[in-house]
C-alpha positions as CSV (number, residue, x, y, z in Angstrom):
1,M,6.9,-3.9,8.2
2,K,9.2,-1.1,9.0
3,I,9.6,-0.9,13.0
4,L,11.7,2.1,15.3
5,V,14.1,0.6,18.0
6,R,15.5,3.0,19.8
7,N,17.1,3.6,23.9
8,L,19.8,1.4,22.1
9,E,22.9,1.4,24.5
10,R,25.7,3.1,22.1
11,S,28.1,0.2,21.3
12,I,24.9,-2.4,19.8
13,N,25.4,-2.8,15.3
14,E,24.0,-3.6,13.3
15,A,24.6,-7.5,13.5
16,E,23.9,-7.3,17.1
17,L,20.1,-5.5,16.7
18,T,19.6,-8.3,13.6
19,E,20.3,-10.7,15.8
20,L,17.4,-10.0,18.1
21,F,14.9,-9.8,15.8
22,K,15.6,-12.8,14.3
23,P,14.3,-15.0,16.4
24,Y,10.4,-13.5,15.4
25,G,11.6,-14.0,11.4
26,A,13.0,-12.8,8.2
27,V,14.6,-9.7,8.7
28,E,15.0,-7.8,5.4
29,S,17.2,-5.3,7.0
30,C,18.6,-3.3,9.7
31,V,20.3,0.0,9.7
32,V,21.8,1.2,14.0
33,V,21.8,5.3,12.7
34,M,25.1,6.9,13.6
35,D,26.3,10.8,14.2
36,Q,27.8,12.0,10.4
37,D,30.1,14.2,12.8
38,T,31.5,11.7,15.2
39,G,30.5,8.2,13.9
40,K,28.7,6.6,16.8
41,S,25.2,5.5,17.3
42,K,22.7,7.8,18.2
43,G,20.6,5.4,20.1
44,F,17.9,4.0,17.3
45,G,17.9,2.0,14.1
46,F,15.4,0.8,12.3
47,V,14.4,-2.7,11.0
48,E,12.8,-4.5,8.1
49,M,11.0,-7.3,8.2
50,T,8.8,-9.6,5.2
51,N,6.3,-10.7,7.0
52,P,4.3,-8.1,8.9
53,R,2.5,-10.8,12.0
54,E,6.3,-12.3,12.7
55,A,7.1,-8.0,12.7
56,I,4.3,-7.4,15.1
57,K,4.4,-10.7,17.1
58,A,8.6,-8.9,17.3
59,I,7.3,-5.4,17.9
60,K,6.0,-7.5,21.8
61,G,8.4,-9.3,22.1
62,L,10.9,-7.1,21.9
63,N,9.7,-3.8,23.7
64,T,10.7,-2.8,27.0
65,L,13.5,-6.1,27.0
66,K,16.7,-4.8,29.0
67,V,19.4,-4.8,25.5
68,K,23.2,-4.9,27.9
69,G,21.2,-3.4,30.4
70,I,19.3,-0.4,28.6
71,G,15.9,-1.0,28.3
72,I,15.0,-0.7,24.7
73,R,11.7,0.7,22.8
74,V,10.0,-1.0,19.8
75,K,7.3,0.5,18.0
76,A,6.5,0.2,14.5
77,A,8.3,2.9,12.2
78,E,5.6,6.2,11.1
């Protein structure tokens, strides 16, 4: 299941994002979307989890969680 993570602090990298999701289950892939011109984070990313149940638990557990002082938004990607 693909998950959209928005409102990320710009310094968060893929390893840190993966670590947020690991307690909920197996993370298949993780991408922080970067601006091509500046090379800096655009403030959102995608996490893919193999088990849909674990993904739903992660969405419920992490949505609105404060990471580096900013409340992230987590939902299923469309």
